C-alpha positions in Angstrom: 57.1 32.1 -123.3 54.5 29.5 -122.8 50.7 29.2 -122.7 48.1 26.5 -122.9 46.1 28.1 -125.9 47.6 30.6 -128.3 44.8 32.6 -130.1 45.6 34.4 -133.3 43.3 37.2 -133.8 41.5 39.6 -131.4 38.2 40.0 -133.0 35.0 38.8 -131.2 35.8 35.2 -131.8 39.3 35.3 -130.4 38.2 37.5 -127.5 35.2 35.4 -126.7 37.3 32.2 -126.7 40.0 33.9 -124.6 37.5 35.1 -122.0 35.8 31.9 -121.7 39.1 30.0 -121.2 40.3 32.6 -118.7 37.1 32.2 -116.6 37.7 28.3 -116.8 41.2 28.7 -115.5 42.9 27.9 -118.8 45.8 30.1 -119.6 45.7 31.9 -123.0 47.4 34.6 -125.0 45.8 36.6 -127.8 48.0 38.0 -130.7 46.9 40.5 -133.4 48.8 42.2 -136.1 46.8 45.5 -135.8 46.2 47.9 -132.9 43.3 47.8 -130.4 42.0 51.1 -131.8 42.0 49.8 -135.4 39.8 46.8 -134.3 37.4 49.0 -132.5 37.1 51.3 -135.6 35.8 48.5 -137.8 32.0 48.5 -138.6 30.5 45.2 -138.6 27.2 43.3 -137.8 24.7 43.9 -135.1 22.2 41.0 -134.7 22.9 38.5 -132.1 21.2 35.1 -131.8 20.1 34.2 -128.2 22.7 31.5 -128.0 25.4 34.2 -128.6 23.9 36.4 -126.0 24.1 33.5 -123.6 27.8 32.9 -124.4 28.6 36.6 -123.7 26.9 36.3 -120.4 28.9 33.2 -119.6 32.1 35.1 -120.5 31.1 37.8 -118.1 30.9 40.5 -120.8 26.9 40.8 -121.2 26.0 43.5 -118.7 26.2 46.6 -121.1 24.6 44.6 -123.9 21.5 43.9 -121.7 21.5 47.5 -120.6 21.8 49.1 -124.1 21.0 46.5 -126.6 17.6 46.1 -128.3 15.8 42.7 -127.9 13.7 42.1 -131.0 10.7 39.7 -131.2 10.3 39.7 -134.9 11.2 41.3 -138.2 9.4 42.2 -141.5 9.6 40.8 -145.0 8.4 43.7 -147.2 7.0 42.9 -150.7 4.1 43.9 -152.9 4.1 47.2 -151.0 3.3 45.6 -147.7 4.9 44.4 -144.5 4.7 40.7 -143.6 5.9 40.1 -140.0 7.7 37.1 -138.8 6.9 36.8 -135.1 10.2 35.3 -133.9 9.1 35.0 -130.2 5.6 33.8 -130.9 7.0 31.0 -133.2 10.1 30.0 -131.2 9.9 31.5 -127.7 13.2 33.1 -128.5 14.3 36.6 -129.7 17.5 38.2 -131.1 19.5 41.0 -129.7 20.5 44.2 -131.8 23.8 45.1 -130.3 26.7 46.2 -132.7 29.7 43.9 -133.1 32.0 46.8 -132.3 30.4 47.1 -128.9 30.6 43.3 -128.3 34.3 43.6 -129.0 34.8 46.4 -126.6 32.9 44.6 -123.8 35.1 41.6 -124.4 38.3 43.6 -124.4 37.3 45.3 -121.1 36.5 42.0 -119.6 39.7 40.7 -120.7 41.6 43.6 -119.2 39.8 43.3 -116.0 40.9 39.5 -115.8 44.6 40.6 -116.4 44.8 38.3 -119.4 47.4 38.9 -122.0 46.8 40.4 -125.5 49.7 41.4 -127.7 48.6 43.9 -130.3 50.7 45.0 -133.3 52.4 41.8 -133.5 54.0 41.5 -136.8 54.4 38.2 -138.9 52.5 36.0 -136.5 53.0 32.5 -137.8 51.7 29.1 -136.3 54.4 26.3 -136.4 54.5 22.5 -135.8 50.8 22.1 -135.3 50.9 18.6 -136.9 53.1 17.5 -134.0 53.3 17.5 -130.2 55.0 20.9 -129.6 53.2 23.6 -131.5 54.3 27.1 -131.2 53.5 30.6 -132.6 56.2 33.1 -133.6 55.8 36.8 -134.0 57.8 40.1 -134.1 57.5 43.0 -132.0 59.7 46.1 -132.0 62.2 44.4 -134.2 62.6 41.2 -132.0 61.3 37.8 -132.8 59.4 36.0 -130.0 58.0 32.5 -129.7 55.2 31.2 -127.7 55.0 27.6 -126.9 51.6 26.0 -126.4 49.3 23.0 -126.4 46.9 24.3 -129.0 46.5 27.2 -131.6 43.1 28.8 -132.4 43.1 30.5 -135.6 40.5 33.4 -135.2 42.2 35.7 -137.7 39.5 36.0 -140.3 39.2 35.2 -144.1 42.6 36.8 -144.9 44.5 35.6 -141.9 47.6 33.5 -141.7 46.0 30.5 -139.9 44.1 28.9 -142.9 47.1 29.9 -145.2 49.5 27.9 -143.0 47.5 24.6 -143.7 49.5 22.4 -146.2 48.1 22.5 -149.6 45.9 19.5 -150.3 44.8 19.2 -146.5 41.9 21.5 -147.0 39.0 21.7 -149.2 37.1 24.9 -149.9 33.6 25.6 -151.2 32.6 29.0 -152.6 29.8 30.8 -154.2 30.2 34.5 -155.4 26.9 36.4 -155.7 26.5 38.8 -158.7 25.9 41.9 -156.6 26.8 43.8 -153.5 25.4 45.7 -150.6 25.9 49.5 -150.4 25.5 50.4 -146.7 25.4 53.6 -144.7 25.6 54.3 -141.0 23.8 57.5 -139.9 22.9 59.0 -136.5 19.1 59.3 -137.3 16.4 57.2 -135.7 15.5 54.0 -137.4 12.4 54.0 -139.7 11.1 50.9 -137.7 11.5 49.4 -134.3 12.3 46.1 -136.0 14.4 45.1 -139.1 12.8 45.4 -142.5 13.9 43.0 -145.3 12.6 44.4 -148.6 12.2 42.6 -152.0 11.5 45.1 -154.7 11.8 45.1 -158.5 14.6 47.6 -158.2 16.5 45.3 -155.7 16.9 44.3 -152.1 17.0 46.7 -149.3 17.5 46.3 -145.5 16.6 48.7 -142.8 18.5 47.9 -139.5 19.8 49.8 -136.6 22.6 49.9 -134.0 20.5 51.9 -131.4 17.4 53.9 -131.1 19.4 56.8 -132.5 21.7 55.1 -135.1 20.5 53.5 -138.2 22.3 51.0 -140.6 20.6 50.9 -144.0 21.6 48.8 -147.1 20.5 48.7 -150.8 21.5 46.1 -153.3 23.8 47.4 -155.8 26.0 46.0 -158.8 29.6 45.0 -158.4 30.5 47.8 -160.6 29.1 50.5 -158.5 31.4 52.9 -156.8 30.8 54.5 -153.3 31.8 58.0 -154.5 28.9 57.8 -157.0 26.4 57.5 -154.3 25.6 60.8 -152.4 23.5 60.5 -149.3 20.6 62.1 -151.2 20.9 59.5 -153.9 21.2 56.6 -151.4 18.0 57.6 -149.4 16.0 58.3 -152.5 16.7 54.8 -153.7 16.1 53.2 -150.3 12.7 54.9 -150.1 11.7 53.6 -153.4 12.3 50.0 -152.4 10.1 50.3 -149.2 6.5 50.2 -148.6 5.0 53.8 -148.9 4.3 54.2 -145.1 7.9 53.4 -144.3 9.3 55.7 -147.0 7.0 58.6 -145.8 8.2 58.0 -142.1 11.9 57.8 -142.9 14.2 60.5 -141.2 17.2 61.1 -143.4 20.6 62.7 -142.4 24.2 62.7 -143.2 26.0 59.3 -143.2 29.3 59.0 -141.4 30.2 55.6 -142.9 29.5 54.3 -146.4 30.8 51.2 -148.1 30.2 48.5 -150.6 30.4 44.9 -149.5 30.5 42.0 -152.1 28.5 38.9 -151.0 30.0 35.4 -150.9 29.4 32.0 -149.3 32.7 30.3 -148.4 33.4 27.1 -146.3 36.7 25.4 -145.6 36.8 21.8 -144.6 37.9 20.5 -142.2 38.3 23.1 -139.5 41.0 21.3 -137.4 44.5 20.3 -138.4 46.3 18.6 -135.5 46.5 21.2 -132.8 45.4 24.1 -135.1 41.8 25.0 -135.0 40.1 27.5 -137.5 37.3 29.5 -135.9 34.9 32.1 -137.3 35.7 33.9 -140.7 39.0 32.0 -140.9 36.8 28.9 -141.8 33.6 30.4 -143.3 32.0 33.5 -144.8 28.2 33.9 -145.3 26.3 36.7 -146.9 24.9 39.1 -144.2 21.3 38.5 -145.3 20.7 35.9 -142.5 22.7 37.7 -139.9 24.9 34.7 -139.3 28.5 35.7 -139.6 29.2 36.7 -135.9 26.8 34.2 -134.6 28.6 31.3 -136.5 31.9 32.5 -135.0 30.3 32.4 -131.6 29.0 28.8 -132.1 32.5 27.7 -133.3 33.9 29.2 -130.1 31.3 27.2 -128.1 32.4 23.9 -129.5 36.1 24.6 -129.2 35.9 26.0 -125.8 33.9 22.9 -124.5 36.4 20.7 -126.1 39.4 22.5 -124.5 37.7 22.5 -121.2 37.1 18.8 -121.4 40.7 18.3 -122.4 42.1 20.1 -119.4 39.4 19.1 -116.8 39.0 15.4 -117.8 42.1 14.7 -119.8 39.8 13.6 -122.7 40.4 14.5 -126.2 36.9 13.5 -127.4 35.8 17.1 -127.7 38.7 18.6 -129.6 38.7 15.5 -131.9 34.9 16.2 -132.5 35.4 20.0 -133.0 35.5 20.1 -136.7 32.6 17.7 -137.5 30.3 19.5 -134.8 31.1 22.9 -136.0 30.8 22.2 -139.7 27.3 20.5 -139.1 26.1 23.9 -137.8 28.0 25.9 -140.2 26.5 24.3 -143.3 22.9 24.7 -141.9 23.5 28.4 -141.4 25.3 28.7 -144.8 22.1 27.0 -146.4 19.8 29.6 -144.5 22.0 32.5 -145.5 21.8 31.4 -149.0 18.1 30.8 -149.1 17.5 34.3 -147.5 19.8 35.9 -150.2 18.2 33.9 -153.0 14.7 34.9 -151.7 15.1 38.6 -151.2 17.5 39.7 -154.0 16.9 40.3 -157.7 19.5 38.3 -159.7 20.5 39.4 -163.2 19.5 35.9 -164.8 16.3 35.4 -162.8 13.9 35.9 -165.7 10.1 36.0 -165.6 9.8 32.3 -164.5 12.3 32.8 -161.6 10.6 35.9 -160.5 7.3 34.1 -160.2 8.8 31.4 -158.2 10.4 33.9 -155.8 7.0 35.7 -155.4 5.3 32.4 -154.7 8.0 31.4 -152.1 7.4 34.8 -150.4 3.7 34.3 -150.2 4.0 30.8 -148.9 6.5 31.8 -146.2 4.3 34.5 -145.0 1.0 32.6 -145.0 2.2 29.2 -143.7 2.7 28.9 -140.1 5.0 26.0 -140.5 7.1 27.7 -143.0 7.4 31.0 -140.9 8.3 28.8 -137.9 11.2 27.2 -139.9 12.4 30.6 -140.9 12.1 31.9 -137.4 13.9 29.0 -136.1 16.9 29.5 -138.2 16.9 33.3 -137.7 17.1 33.1 -133.8 19.7 30.4 -134.1 19.7 26.7 -134.1 20.7 24.9 -131.0 24.4 24.2 -130.4 
């Protein structure tokens, strides 16, 4: 079997790249070790930068998003018992779209099916080969038979634990990592959101986030320790804690109900450099992880796709390698800016075990400055809606 671009991983990054390539007339095959239903069962992020919205439109997968998604013109930083709104649209002329990652994945899968492009699910032992030479290929096993796909390029869109980054020779890659000393306990519940916009709360008891997936489905989080266990948190305990960390008018207005998903996610920042190794390109979580505080994970994957897609399109249309050669530098420039923003939001909104009285006063001063300086608010808004590609 032969294709022009072999894509490992059928999450949003792989599917978005595949759909853009297909629409540009560039042949591609997507492989994934798990099933389609398993992928659609994963709970992930839900805030899309406007650049990501534009890429989904370009891929022909944006209609349902525009019909069912929730455009947001701002969000609140809650501290001192009050809301302090960041006016995204007023400060930048742009907004974000609240639309679940699972729905993005479903729309891209449907678009790929309609285009007749090939996706191979439940492909075991997917492995990239010879990507440092002129004849790369990917091998995999299906129904007990080993298969080979020859290609021009390999896109590793298979996440933090995937095979793509692990296949890079030791010493050819440098990693940077920061582990945060807390996690997020999150719940999904079919209850109306407490606010029509997101609320990021800084409280002496810890951080809290009120988000949503729709007008009838809420996604809520509270900062917890790394020793906390999900089974120790009943719904009643969770909502009691969440309300303690919110301004009183939000706590009084909150509708509570049974959760249907509950999990604890540790927080880390991680970057692998470079993001290209011959004809193998790392995309999305395969190359970087950010804490969810800044809503950048899926959006960074989309910007990686933007740079790689345009490089590949230039290669096939103009016979120029300039775009693919520049992929890693272009992607990493934007990655590090988003890593910085996610780190700064995490530092600003969470209570750290070793903050101390001085550190706490600095955090409070920073919040006060951000919400009373138009220049500081604009810088935060510019990063939140997404830096230009």
